[in-house]
Every structure is written in C-alpha cells, then in structure tokens.
C-alpha positions in Angstrom: 3.1 17.5 -11.6 1.6 16.3 -8.2 2.2 19.5 -6.2 1.0 19.9 -2.6 -1.9 17.9 -1.3 -4.8 19.7 0.4 -3.3 18.6 3.8 0.2 19.7 3.0 -1.0 23.1 1.6 -3.1 23.8 4.8 -0.2 22.7 6.8 2.0 25.3 5.1 -0.5 28.1 5.9 0.1 26.9 9.6 4.0 26.5 9.5 6.0 27.7 12.3 9.3 29.2 12.0 11.8 28.9 9.2 12.1 26.1 6.7 15.0 23.8 6.1 16.0 24.0 2.3 18.2 21.2 1.0 20.0 20.9 -2.2 22.8 18.4 -3.3 26.1 19.1 -5.2 27.4 17.2 -8.1 28.9 14.5 -6.0 25.6 14.1 -4.2 26.7 15.8 -0.8 23.6 17.5 0.7 23.6 21.2 1.8 21.0 22.3 4.1 20.1 25.9 5.1 17.4 27.7 7.3 15.4 29.9 5.1 12.9 32.5 6.5 12.1 34.5 3.1 9.8 31.7 1.5 6.4 31.6 -0.1 4.0 29.1 -1.5 3.5 30.6 -5.0 0.9 28.1 -6.0 0.1 24.5 -5.1 2.9 23.2 -7.3 5.6 25.9 -6.4 7.5 26.9 -3.2 9.8 30.0 -3.7 12.9 30.7 -1.6 14.6 33.9 -1.9 18.3 33.8 -2.8 19.4 36.5 -0.4 22.8 35.0 0.6 23.2 31.6 -1.1 26.6 30.3 -1.8 26.8 26.5 -2.0 22.9 26.5 -2.5 23.1 28.6 -5.5 26.0 26.4 -7.0 24.0 23.2 -6.3 21.0 24.6 -8.1 23.0 25.8 -11.1 24.5 22.4 -11.4 20.9 20.7 -11.7 20.3 19.9 -8.0 17.0 18.4 -6.9 15.9 19.7 -3.5 13.5 19.6 -0.6 11.7 22.1 1.8 11.2 20.8 5.3 8.9 22.7 7.7 6.9 22.2 10.8 3.4 23.2 11.7 2.6 25.3 14.9 1.3 21.7 16.3 4.7 20.3 15.7 3.8 18.1 12.6 6.6 17.9 10.1 6.1 18.0 6.2 8.6 17.7 3.5 8.3 18.7 -0.2 10.7 17.3 -2.8 11.3 18.0 -6.4 13.3 19.8 -9.2 14.9 23.2 -8.4 14.9 26.0 -10.7 16.7 29.4 -10.4 14.8 32.6 -11.7 16.7 36.0 -12.1 13.8 37.3 -14.1 10.2 36.7 -15.0 6.9 36.6 -13.1 8.0 34.3 -10.1 11.2 36.6 -9.6 9.1 39.7 -9.8 6.6 38.1 -7.2 9.5 37.3 -4.8 10.7 40.8 -5.0 7.5 42.0 -3.7 7.3 39.9 -0.6 11.1 39.6 0.1 12.1 42.1 2.8 13.9 45.3 1.1 16.7 45.0 3.6 17.6 41.6 1.7 19.0 41.7 -1.9 16.8 39.0 -3.4 19.4 38.0 -6.2 17.1 35.4 -7.5 14.2 33.0 -6.7 14.9 29.5 -6.1 11.8 27.7 -7.1 11.0 24.1 -5.8 8.7 22.4 -8.3 7.1 19.8 -6.0 7.0 16.3 -7.1 6.5 14.4 -3.6 5.2 15.4 -0.4 5.6 13.6 2.9 4.4 13.9 6.5 7.0 12.1 8.6 7.3 8.7 6.8 4.0 8.9 5.2 4.0 9.7 1.5 1.0 12.0 0.7 1.8 12.4 -3.1 
C-alpha cells in the first residue's frame, strides 16, 4: 500500500484546523464532514473518531471509499484517498480511545487506508 509520502506526512504534522472527511453512499452521492478528532496512526493509516457520525457511518458500513482533505499552516492543501474501514475494537480503536477527548463518545475508529495522495492537482503517490 502506498501510504503517505514524506512530503504529505510532514504536511500532516503542520496541518491547520479540522480536516474534511468524505465518504460516498451506495448511489455514489458524496457526504463530507469537518472532523477535528483525527490522527495519523502510521504512514498508511489516518484515523477519524466516530463521535457523531450518521450518514458517514452508513456509507462506511456499505463499503465506501473515502478521502481526507487538510491544509497546512502555510495554506497548502493535501488530500489522501483510499479504502475506509470501521473499527469498534482492536488496537486502532484502543489507540483512538486514548487521544479522543473524553467528552466525546468515540463509538468507533474510521480508518482511511491511504492509497493515493495529492497536493492540489499534483499526484504524490
């Protein structure tokens, strides 16, 4: 699996504000949400805490692919795309429970397995 490039990984560490997490439903209709409870688990995996998902959860459970769009403090945009998994137990779920604020429920960990990375129109991987 390609994962994040070195450039995108460094950009993630310099990201500014929430990310935009997008999934698609069974009919191909996209659904985007702002997410603040996110973490790079490793170079191939971005985790978004499911605190209040509805359509997003339904899309993931129906087999959606997804993307995470973020911007750096210098205003450079990056997008990671891939397959989305839904973890209600296991190592990634337990890790999410450690960093997700206790005031949020953390129902599950939405896991983007990164296949492609872009910066603007430039494909990085």
